[in-house]
C-alpha positions in Angstrom: -6.8 -44.1 -27.2 -8.5 -45.1 -30.4 -7.7 -43.9 -33.9 -10.7 -41.6 -34.0 -9.6 -39.9 -30.8 -6.1 -39.4 -32.2 -7.5 -38.1 -35.4 -9.6 -35.6 -33.5 -6.6 -34.5 -31.5 -4.7 -34.0 -34.7 -7.6 -32.0 -36.2 -7.8 -29.8 -33.1 -4.0 -29.1 -33.5 -4.5 -28.2 -37.1 -7.5 -25.9 -36.3 -5.7 -24.2 -33.5 -2.5 -24.1 -35.5 -4.3 -22.5 -38.4 -5.5 -19.7 -36.1 -2.0 -19.3 -34.7 -0.6 -19.2 -38.3 -2.9 -16.3 -39.1 -1.9 -14.7 -35.8 1.8 -15.2 -36.5 1.4 -13.8 -40.1 -0.7 -10.9 -39.1 1.5 -10.1 -36.1 4.6 -10.3 -38.3 3.0 -7.7 -40.6 2.4 -5.4 -37.7 5.9 -6.0 -36.3 7.5 -5.1 -39.6 5.2 -2.1 -40.2 5.7 -0.7 -36.7 9.4 -1.3 -36.7 9.8 0.6 -40.0 7.7 3.6 -38.6 8.7 3.7 -35.0 12.1 4.3 -33.4 14.2 1.9 -31.2 13.5 4.2 -28.3 9.7 3.5 -28.6 10.3 -0.2 -28.5 12.8 0.3 -25.6 10.1 2.1 -23.6 7.6 -0.7 -24.3 10.2 -3.2 -23.2 10.7 -1.3 -19.9 7.0 -1.2 -19.2 6.5 -4.8 -20.2 9.0 -5.9 -17.6 6.7 -4.9 -14.7 3.5 -5.8 -16.5 4.6 -9.3 -17.4 5.8 -9.9 -13.8 2.5 -9.0 -12.2 0.5 -10.5 -15.1 1.9 -13.9 -14.3 0.1 -14.0 -11.0 -3.1 -12.5 -12.1 -4.9 -15.9 -12.4 -2.7 -18.0 -10.0 -2.5 -20.8 -12.6 -6.2 -21.7 -12.2 -6.6 -22.2 -16.0 -4.1 -25.1 -16.0 -5.6 -26.5 -12.8 -9.0 -26.7 -14.5 -7.6 -28.2 -17.7 -5.4 -30.8 -16.0 -8.1 -32.1 -13.6 -9.9 -35.3 -14.7 -13.1 -34.3 -12.9 -14.3 -31.0 -11.5 -17.5 -29.6 -10.0 -19.3 -26.4 -10.9 -18.8 -24.9 -7.4 -15.1 -25.7 -7.6 -14.8 -23.9 -10.9 -16.6 -20.9 -9.4 -14.2 -20.8 -6.5 -11.2 -20.8 -8.8 -12.8 -18.1 -10.9 -13.3 -15.7 -8.0 -9.8 -16.5 -6.8 -8.4 -15.5 -10.2 -10.5 -12.3 -10.2 -9.0 -11.2 -6.8 -5.5 -12.0 -8.0 -6.1 -10.0 -11.2 -7.3 -7.0 -9.3 -4.4 -7.2 -6.9 -1.8 -7.4 -9.7 -3.4 -4.5 -11.5 -3.3 -2.4 -8.3 0.3 -3.3 -7.7 1.2 -2.4 -11.3 -0.5 1.0 -10.9 1.4 1.7 -7.7 4.7 0.7 -9.4 4.3 3.3 -12.2 6.0 6.2 -10.4 8.9 4.2 -8.9 9.6 2.6 -12.3 9.7 5.9 -14.1 12.3 7.1 -11.6 14.3 3.9 -11.9 14.5 4.2 -15.7 14.6 8.0 -15.5 11.8 8.3 -18.1 8.5 10.1 -17.0 6.6 8.7 -20.0 6.5 5.4 -18.2 4.0 6.6 -15.6 1.0 6.9 -17.9 1.9 3.9 -20.0 2.2 1.6 -17.0 -1.1 2.8 -15.5 -2.8 2.1 -18.8 -1.3 -1.4 -19.0 -2.5 -2.1 -15.5 -6.2 -1.7 -16.6 -5.4 -3.9 -19.6 -3.9 -6.5 -17.3 -7.1 -6.7 -15.2 -9.3 -7.2 -18.2 -7.0 -9.9 -19.6 -7.4 -11.9 -16.5 -11.2 -12.1 -16.7 -11.5 -14.8 -19.4 -9.0 -17.2 -17.8 -11.6 -19.6 -16.5 -14.1 -19.5 -19.5 -11.2 -20.1 -21.9 -10.0 -23.0 -19.8 -13.5 -24.5 -19.9 -13.6 -24.2 -23.7 -10.2 -26.0 -23.9 -11.3 -28.7 -21.4 -14.4 -29.3 -23.6 -12.1 -29.5 -26.7 -14.0 -26.5 -28.3 -10.9 -25.5 -30.2 -12.8 -24.4 -33.3 -14.5 -21.7 -31.3 -11.2 -20.7 -29.7 -9.6 -20.5 -33.1 -12.4 -18.4 -34.6 -12.1 -16.0 -31.7 -8.3 -15.8 -32.1 -8.6 -14.9 -35.7 -11.2 -12.3 -35.1 -9.4 -10.7 -32.2 -6.1 -10.7 -34.1 -7.5 -9.2 -37.2 -9.1 -6.4 -35.3 -5.9 -5.8 -33.4 -3.7 -5.7 -36.5 -6.0 -3.3 -38.3 -6.2 -1.0 -35.2 -2.4 -1.2 -34.8 -1.6 -0.2 -38.3 -4.1 2.7 -38.3 -2.8 3.8 -34.9 0.9 3.7 -36.1 0.0 5.8 -39.1 -1.8 8.4 -37.0 0.2 8.5 -33.7 3.7 7.5 -34.8 4.7 6.5 -31.2 4.5 3.7 -28.7 0.8 4.4 -27.9 -0.1 2.8 -31.2 1.1 -0.6 -30.1 -0.7 -0.2 -26.8 -4.0 0.5 -28.6 -3.4 -2.6 -30.8 -3.1 -4.7 -27.6 -6.1 -3.1 -26.1 -8.3 -4.0 -29.1 -7.0 -7.6 -29.0 -7.8 -7.9 -25.3 -11.3 -6.5 -25.5 -12.4 -8.5 -28.5 -10.9 -11.7 -27.2 -12.4 -11.3 -23.7 -15.9 -10.5 -25.0 -15.8 -13.4 -27.4 -14.6 -16.0 -24.9 -17.3 -15.1 -22.4 -20.0 -15.2 -25.1 -19.0 -18.6 -26.5 -18.3 -20.3 -23.2 -21.7 -19.7 -21.7 -20.1 -19.8 -18.2 -21.6 -17.6 -15.5 -20.0 -17.6 -12.1 -22.0 -18.2 -8.9 -21.1 -18.8 -5.3 -17.8 -20.6 -4.8 -17.5 -24.1 -3.2 -14.4 -24.6 -1.1 -13.3 -28.1 -0.3 -10.0 -30.1 -0.1 -10.1 -30.8 -3.9 -10.4 -27.1 -4.6 -7.5 -26.3 -2.3 -5.4 -29.0 -4.0 -6.2 -27.5 -7.4 -5.3 -24.0 -6.1 -1.9 -25.4 -4.8 -1.2 -26.8 -8.2 -2.1 -23.5 -9.8 0.2 -21.7 -7.4 3.1 -24.0 -8.4 2.4 -23.2 -12.0 2.3 -19.4 -11.2 5.6 -19.9 -9.2 7.2 -21.4 -12.3 5.9 -18.5 -14.4 7.3 -16.0 -12.0 10.7 -17.6 -11.9 10.6 -17.9 -15.7 9.8 -14.2 -15.8 13.2 -13.4 -14.3 14.8 -15.5 -17.0 12.9 -13.7 -19.7 13.1 -10.1 -18.4 16.2 -9.6 -16.2 18.2 -9.0 -19.3 15.8 -6.2 -20.3 16.0 -4.6 -16.9 19.8 -4.7 -16.9 20.2 -3.4 -20.5 17.5 -0.7 -20.0 19.2 0.5 -16.7 22.8 0.4 -17.7 22.9 0.6 -21.5 19.9 2.8 -22.4 16.7 2.6 -24.5 18.4 2.4 -27.9 20.4 -0.7 -27.1 17.5 -2.2 -25.3 15.3 -1.6 -28.4 17.8 -3.5 -30.6 18.0 -6.4 -28.1 14.2 -6.5 -27.7 13.5 -6.6 -31.5 16.1 -9.4 -31.9 14.6 -11.4 -29.0 11.0 -10.9 -30.0 11.5 -11.8 -33.6 13.1 -15.0 -32.5 10.7 -15.9 -29.7 7.4 -14.9 -31.3 7.3 -17.7 -33.9 8.4 -20.3 -31.3 5.6 -19.2 -28.9 3.0 -19.1 -31.7 3.9 -22.7 -32.6 4.0 -24.1 -29.1 0.8 -22.4 -28.0 -1.7 -24.2 -30.3 0.0 -27.6 -29.8 0.2 -27.1 -26.0 -3.5 -26.1 -25.8 -4.4 -29.5 -27.3 -1.7 -31.7 -26.1 -1.9 -30.9 -22.4 -5.5 -32.0 -22.0 -4.8 -35.0 -24.2 -1.7 -36.1 -22.2 -3.7 -35.6 -19.0 -6.2 -38.2 -20.2 -3.4 -40.6 -21.2 -1.5 -40.6 -18.0 -2.5 -44.2 -17.2 -1.7 -45.4 -20.7 2.2 -45.2 -20.9 2.5 -46.4 -24.5 0.1 -43.9 -25.9 1.4 -41.2 -23.7 5.0 -41.7 -25.0 3.9 -42.0 -28.6 1.8 -38.8 -28.4 4.5 -36.8 -26.8 7.3 -38.1 -29.1 5.3 -37.2 -32.2 4.4 -33.7 -30.9 8.0 -33.0 -29.8 9.4 -34.2 -33.2 6.9 -32.1 -35.2 7.8 -29.0 -33.2 11.5 -29.4 -33.7 11.0 -30.2 -37.4 8.9 -27.1 -38.1 11.1 -24.7 -36.1 14.7 -25.7 -36.2 15.5 -25.5 -40.0 14.0 -22.0 -40.1 16.0 -20.9 -37.0 19.2 -22.3 -38.6 18.5 -20.3 -41.7 17.8 -17.1 -39.7 21.0 -17.5 -37.7 23.2 -17.7 -40.8 21.4 -15.0 -42.8 20.6 -12.6 -39.9 22.3 -9.6 -41.4 20.6 -9.6 -44.9 17.3 -10.6 -43.3 17.4 -7.6 -41.0 18.5 -5.3 -43.8 15.8 -6.5 -46.2 12.9 -6.9 -43.8 13.4 -4.2 -41.1 15.7 -1.7 -42.7 19.4 -0.7 -42.5 19.0 1.0 -39.1 18.1 -2.3 -37.5 21.2 -4.3 -38.8 22.8 -3.7 -35.4 20.4 -6.3 -33.9 21.6 -9.0 -36.3 24.5 -10.3 -34.2 22.3 -10.4 -31.1 19.7 -12.3 -33.0 22.2 -14.9 -34.3 23.5 -15.7 -30.8 19.9 -15.8 -29.3 19.0 -18.1 -32.2 21.4 -20.8 -31.0 19.5 -20.7 -27.6 16.3 -20.8 -29.6 17.2 -24.1 -31.2 17.4 -25.6 -27.7 14.3 -23.9 -26.3 12.2 -25.4 -29.1 12.7 -28.7 -27.3 12.9 -27.6 -23.6 9.7 -25.6 -23.9 7.7 -28.9 -24.4 8.8 -30.0 -20.9 5.9 -27.9 -19.6 3.5 -30.3 -21.3 4.9 -33.2 -19.3 4.9 -31.5 -15.9 1.4 -30.1 -16.3 -0.2 -33.2 -17.7 1.4 -35.3 -14.9 0.4 -32.9 -12.1 4.0 -32.4 -11.1 3.5 -28.8 -10.1 6.1 -28.7 -7.3 8.9 -30.1 -9.5 7.9 -27.7 -12.3 8.3 -24.8 -9.9 11.7 -25.9 -8.6 12.9 -26.3 -12.2 11.8 -22.8 -12.9 13.6 -21.4 -9.9 16.9 -23.1 -10.8 16.7 -22.1 -14.4 16.0 -18.5 -13.5 19.0 -18.2 -11.2 21.3 -19.7 -13.8 20.1 -17.4 -16.5 20.2 -14.2 -14.4 23.8 -15.0 -13.4 24.6 -15.3 -17.1 23.1 -11.9 -17.8 25.2 -10.3 -15.1 28.3 -12.0 -16.5 27.6 -10.7 -20.0 26.5 -7.2 -19.1 29.9 -5.5 -19.3 29.9 -6.3 -23.1 26.4 -4.9 -23.6 23.4 -6.6 -25.2 25.6 -8.8 -27.4 27.6 -10.0 -24.3 24.3 -10.9 -22.6 23.1 -12.8 -25.6 26.4 -14.8 -25.8 26.5 -15.6 -22.1 22.8 -16.6 -22.2 23.3 -18.9 -25.1 26.4 -20.6 -23.7 24.6 -21.3 -20.4 21.6 -22.7 -22.2 23.8 -25.1 -24.1 26.0 -26.2 -21.2 23.7 -26.2 -18.2 20.0 -25.6 -18.9 19.5 -28.3 -21.5 21.0 -31.1 -19.4 19.0 -29.8 -16.4 15.7 -30.0 -18.2 16.5 -33.5 -19.6 17.4 -34.9 -16.1 14.4 -33.1 -14.4 11.9 -34.5 -16.9 13.3 -38.0 -16.7 13.3 -38.2 -12.9 9.6 -39.2 -12.8 6.9 -40.1 -15.2 6.9 -42.2 -18.4 9.3 -40.0 -20.4 12.9 -40.9 -19.4 16.0 -38.9 -20.1 17.2 -41.7 -22.4 13.9 -41.4 -24.3 14.4 -37.7 -24.7 17.9 -38.2 -26.2 16.6 -40.9 -28.6 13.8 -38.6 -29.7 15.7 -35.4 -30.1 19.1 -36.8 -31.2 18.2 -37.0 -35.0 17.0 -33.4 -34.9 20.3 -32.1 -33.5 22.1 -33.9 -36.3 19.6 -32.4 -38.7 20.5 -28.9 -37.4 24.2 -29.5 -38.0 23.6 -30.8 -41.5 21.3 -27.9 -42.4 23.8 -25.4 -41.0 26.7 -26.9 -43.0 24.8 -27.1 -46.3 23.4 -23.6 -45.9 26.7 -22.1 -45.0 28.5 -23.8 -48.0 25.8 -22.5 -50.3 26.2 -18.9 -48.9 30.0 -19.0 -49.5 29.9 -20.6 -52.9 26.7 -19.7 -54.6 24.2 -17.4 -52.8 24.8 -14.4 -50.6 21.2 -13.8 -49.5 21.0 -10.2 -50.8 17.8 -10.8 -52.7 14.4 -12.2 -51.7 14.8 -15.0 -54.3 18.1 -16.1 -52.8 16.7 -15.9 -49.3 13.8 -18.1 -50.3 16.1 -20.6 -52.0 18.4 -20.8 -48.9 15.4 -21.3 -46.6 14.1 -24.2 -48.8 17.6 -25.7 -48.8 17.8 -25.6 -45.0 14.6 -27.5 -44.7 15.4 -29.9 -47.4 18.8 -30.8 -46.0 17.3 -31.1 -42.5 14.7 -33.5 -43.7 17.2 -35.6 -45.6 19.4 -35.9 -42.5 16.6 -37.1 -40.1 15.1 -39.4 -42.7 18.1 -41.8 -42.0 16.5 -42.6 -38.7 13.8 -45.3 -38.6 11.8 -43.5 -35.8 11.4 -40.4 -38.0 10.5 -42.4 -41.1 7.8 -44.1 -39.1 6.5 -40.7 -38.0 6.5 -39.5 -41.7 4.4 -42.6 -42.6 1.9 -41.9 -39.9 1.6 -38.3 -41.1 1.1 -39.4 -44.7 -1.6 -41.9 -43.6 -3.4 -39.2 -41.6 -3.2 -36.8 -44.5 -4.6 -39.4 -46.9 -7.5 -40.1 -44.6 -8.3 -36.4 -44.3 -8.1 -35.9 -48.1 -10.0 -39.1 -49.1 -13.7 -38.6 -49.8 -16.0 -39.7 -47.0 -17.8 -42.9 -47.8 
């Protein structure tokens, strides 16, 4: 790949990342505002309904979006076949979600769930309609259009959410926010893509893409159990209040990680798919992307782990301090997931759908077992068990699975990520010493200082490694080219 193509890929990441940064900032504002004005029970109820909605939502498009993006060449009739397949799957999942409303309300012993789940079912069907048009926009590298749509939909959603929270003062306010987001995003994607479905064309290539999509959906379903079995167990056996604390801790940790991975993944998967036959460029591109993700996320997570209690007290309020220990333990798992989440880029770009699915199944089983083990000690016990299992089992499993096939070996992963784990240890040590001797984090100025210190010590630590210094030089050259006047 030539320099112009790499520069364009970096520009696409910046454009998409800018939209995601706005989405993250605006979403954080809504999260803080709603958390201060709603009760833990409201968030617990939303978490209960989200469990079923997420499960069925994972199969609503059967992974056809990734199949379209990953495919080197694809015909119009094949796209139409995948579109109608995704529509049927979305309708089926919405129907199944509607039928599950009454049994779930009985399971959780909360009649409010019936109406909420039926409303979410309609939302789920609408959300599945733009899957193919959005995939076509990404395939054509129209990331600027996608970014503009993201910003517009997010802004409308946040405004609607804040107004709804002020008026309704209950969980329906957050549903309305999501409804506005879905409607604006769906309408915009269809308008910008110009795609109009016609009669499908079924052939062997289409069936192969459908199988790849099914494997992606299979992984997503397995991953669902990893992400939601804890909510089910806590909601059933510990109640809505404790689930609300756990859900806030988990979402506040996961949301920034997802918002960073999404823009990079949207650009990097199509790029890596085109680079499959060029091993050197493939490795260089993935190494740089992985390093940047870890660099951006990990120092902030280290800071949040060590300052969780004052952060929750200052940002969310005193009544949410009980979530701080849960957040700290989940944060340790988050340090690992920053890296393991990028494995999806490799499996998808290399067309390794079957291996991707198997990895998801094994990871789900391991995580669910850890939840059951930790359940007697409540939400905190689940967080501790989950974190220990991720450190001891899941991380090595991902490293060996990724390195089994393809250009990225397990040894390469260790060489790329090793400096960052050392950076985490150094940042944690320096931040902890500063907390004990100088700053306690009880003011916004002290929190900002400690956050800057975590990033600075992390950067100093990884700068001792030649690979990371080379990456820094490439980033500086890219920044200089972007800033220099066009001649």
